[in-house]
C-alpha positions as CSV (number, residue, x, y, z in Angstrom):
1,M,17.2,-10.5,30.5
2,Q,19.4,-8.0,28.7
3,L,18.0,-5.4,26.5
4,D,19.8,-6.1,23.3
5,L,18.6,-5.1,19.9
6,T,16.2,-8.0,19.5
7,N,14.5,-7.5,22.9
8,T,14.3,-3.8,22.5
9,S,12.7,-4.2,19.1
10,I,10.2,-6.7,20.4
11,I,9.2,-4.4,23.3
12,L,8.9,-1.5,20.9
13,A,6.7,-3.4,18.6
14,V,4.4,-4.6,21.4
15,A,4.1,-1.1,22.9
16,L,3.3,0.3,19.4
17,A,0.6,-2.3,19.0
18,V,-0.9,-1.5,22.4
19,V,-0.9,2.2,21.5
20,A,-2.7,1.4,18.2
21,A,-5.2,-0.8,19.9
22,M,-6.0,1.8,22.5
23,L,-6.5,4.4,19.8
24,V,-9.0,2.1,18.1
25,M,-10.8,1.5,21.4
26,D,-10.9,5.2,22.1
27,R,-12.4,6.0,18.8
28,H,-15.3,3.6,19.5
29,K,-17.5,5.5,21.9
30,P,-19.8,3.6,24.2
31,P,-23.5,3.8,23.7
32,P,-25.2,6.8,25.4
33,G,-25.8,6.1,29.1
34,E,-23.1,3.5,29.4
35,V,-19.7,3.9,31.0
36,R,-16.5,2.5,29.6
37,L,-15.1,0.1,32.1
38,F,-11.5,-0.1,30.7
39,P,-9.2,2.9,31.3
40,V,-8.1,3.5,27.7
41,I,-6.2,6.8,28.0
42,P,-3.9,5.8,31.0
43,V,-3.0,2.6,29.3
44,M,-2.2,4.5,26.1
45,M,-0.1,7.0,27.9
46,A,1.9,4.3,29.7
47,A,2.5,2.5,26.4
48,A,3.5,5.7,24.7
49,L,6.0,6.3,27.5
50,V,7.4,2.8,26.8
51,V,7.7,3.6,23.1
52,I,9.6,6.8,23.8
53,L,12.0,5.0,26.2
54,M,12.6,2.1,23.8
55,L,13.2,4.5,20.9
56,A,15.8,6.3,23.0
57,H,17.4,2.9,23.9
58,L,17.3,1.8,20.3
59,V,19.2,4.9,19.2
60,S,21.8,4.4,21.9
61,L,22.2,0.7,20.8
62,L,22.6,1.6,17.2
63,T,25.0,4.5,17.7
64,G,27.0,3.0,20.5
65,H,26.7,6.2,22.5
66,P,24.5,6.2,25.6
67,F,22.4,9.3,26.2
68,Q,23.7,11.8,28.8
69,G,21.5,14.1,30.7
70,R,22.1,17.8,31.3
71,G,24.2,17.0,34.3
72,G,26.6,14.8,32.2
73,F,25.6,11.5,33.8
C-alpha cells in the first residue's frame, strides 16, 4: 500500500476520529469506586502522534518537497 493523497487523508480522518472519541471517553468519569478498564490517554496520545505524522506527510505530498531533518537527510 502506498501512502498517496487518498490513503493519507483516510488515515488522518480515522486518527482524528479516534482522538475525538478518546476525548469524549475521558470527559465521562467512571462512578466513584470504579476503575476505568480502557487506557484512554495512551490511545489518545498514539492517535495524536499519527495525526501529526499524517499532517506532515500531507504537507509533503501537497507541496512536492519532502521534509528534511536538521542533518539534511
